[in-house]
N, C-alpha and C positions, 0 to 999 in steps of 0.2 A: 609695233616693234618692241621686242622684249627689252626690259630694263637690265642694264649691266650694272651689277653692284660696284660701287667705287671701292677702291682699295683704301684701307684705313691709312691715315697719314701718321707715320711714326717719325719721330725726331731722329735726324741722322746721327746726332751725337750719341744716341743710345743704340742705334741699329746699324750704323755703318753706312757707307755710300750705297746709294741705290742706282741700279742701271736703268736706262730708258728701255721702253719696250722694244725699240728697234734693234738695239745692240745686245739684248739679253740681260738677265738679272744675275747680278753677282750673288752667290750663295752666302747667306748670313754666316758670320763666324759662330761656330758652335760654342755655347756656353757650358762650362763644366757643371756637371750635375752635383749639386751640393750633397755631400755624404752626411752620415749621422754626426751630429755635433758631439764631440767627446765630452764625457761627463766631467763636470768641474771637480777638481780634487777636493776630497773632504777635508774640511778644516776642523781641527779639534775645537769642540765647543768650550766656551768658558764655563768652568764649573760654577754652579750657582751656590749660594750660601747653604751650608749644611743646616738642616732643620733638626733640632733635638727630638729624639724619640719620645713620644708622649708616654708619661708614666702610667702604669696600670693603677687605676683607682681601686683601692682596697677598702673594705668596710671596716669600721672601728673594731669589730670582733676579730677580723683577720689580723689587724695591726696589733691588737693585744696578744693574740696567740703567737705572733712572730717574735715578740720581745722575750729575751731569756729571763726566766724567773729565777728566784734565789735557789742555789743548789741545795738540795736536801741531803740528808745523811746517806752515805754509800751503803748499799745493801750488803749484808754480810755474806761472804763466800760460803757456798754450801760445802760442808765438811764431808769427805768420803768416809763411809763406815766400812772397816775391814771385815772380811769374811772370817768367821771364827770356826776353827776345827778342833775337836776334842779327841785326844788319844788317851783312853783309859790306862792308868798305870798306878801302881802302889807308890808310896813315898820313896821306897828303896829302888824302885825301877823307873822312876820318872826321869832321871838323868839319862839313863840308857835309851829310853823312848825318845827323848829330845835329840840325842845323838843320831838315832836312826832317822828321825824326821829331817834333820839337817842333811844327812847323806842323800835322802830322796830328793830334797830340794836342789842340791847341787847336781845330781844326776839328771834332773828334769830341765836343767839349763839355767838355774838361778846363779847369779854371780855371788861369790863368797861375801863380798862387801854389802850385799842386800840383806844379810841375815844378822839379827841380834838375838842372843840367847840370855834369858834372865833366870836365875836360880833363886829359890826362896830358902833353901837349907844350906848345906855345905856348898862352897863355891866350886865351879868347874875346875878340874886340875890345870887346865891351860891358864885360867885367870889367876889361880894361886901361884903358878910358876912365874907368870909375867909380873905380878905384883911384888915378887921377891927382888926384882931389879929396880923397884921404885915406881911410885904412882905416875911420875912424869913420863917414863918410858911406856907404861901401861896405857895411859890415855893418848899418848902420841900415836899408838897403833889404832886406837879408835878413831882419831881424827883423820888418819890416812884413809880409812875406809877400804882397805884392800883385802880384808879377810873377815871371816866370821868373828864376831866379837862376843865374848862371854862376860857377863857382869852379874854381881850379886845384887839382890833386890835392894839392899841398903844403899848402894851407890848408883843404881841404875838410872836414877833421875838425871844424872849428868849425861847420859847417853842421848844422842840425837835420834830422830826418827829414821826408820829404815823400812823398806817395802814389806819385809817379813819379820815378825817377832815370835820367838818360841819361848814359852814359859815352862819351866820344870818345877812343879810343886813337889819338891823333894825334901820337905820338912819345914820346920819353923812354925810359929803360931799362925792361927787363922788370920789375924790382923795383917801379918806380913804377906800372906797369900793374897788377901784382898787388895792390899796396896800394890803388889806386884802386878796383879791382873788389871787394875785400873790404869797403872802406868803403861803397861804393855798395850792396852787398848788405845791409849792416846798416841803411842809411838808407832804403831803398826800402820803402814800405808795401804797395804792390800790384803794381807793375810795374817791372822793371829792363830797360832797353834798352841794349845794348852795340853800339857802332859801331866796327869795326876788323877786323883780320886774324883770320879764323876759327880758324886754327891756333894763333895766340898766345892768343886768348881761350879756346879749349877747353882748352889746356894749363893756363892759370891756373884756369879753372873746375874742371877735373878735380883740381886740387891741394887742393880743399876749400873753395872760395869758395861 
């Protein structure tokens, strides 16, 4: 006779009432299928103590190079050398040559206030006229810098630098010409134009102007 397996004994408190085989078995109450457990809300973690950033180890040579040393003397600024242009002319025609040079400068776009004219002999008629009103009025026009300024070599040292300086060697001793050229070379920012005898000018320029 085949063996009939016995039904497992399950406690009724967990499985519910059981029916006898004669009257039929009551279907067990279905249990809800457990779904996925919701993830626990993230809690902000407690910030840990901040650790200092380790310093970069430097060699003694690097430390010495990083220390500022004593400031040395400032390097002198490079002085710009003006371009020199020679216009051959006699002593009598040097002033007219200087006037023509000024006209060409203004026609090429130079502002009148950029030009200084120095004479070594007789002063330019404009300078003689303006000086008749007094030196204060004469130099006030120089300081304004609005127009071409004409100065005699004897007083030209008071004139300030301008981009273009024109020198008219229209007379006077050689010493005056040399002094005028030296001063003009120092006052000219970009261009120095010399009107006069080429031999005299070259001898003065060759002397170190």
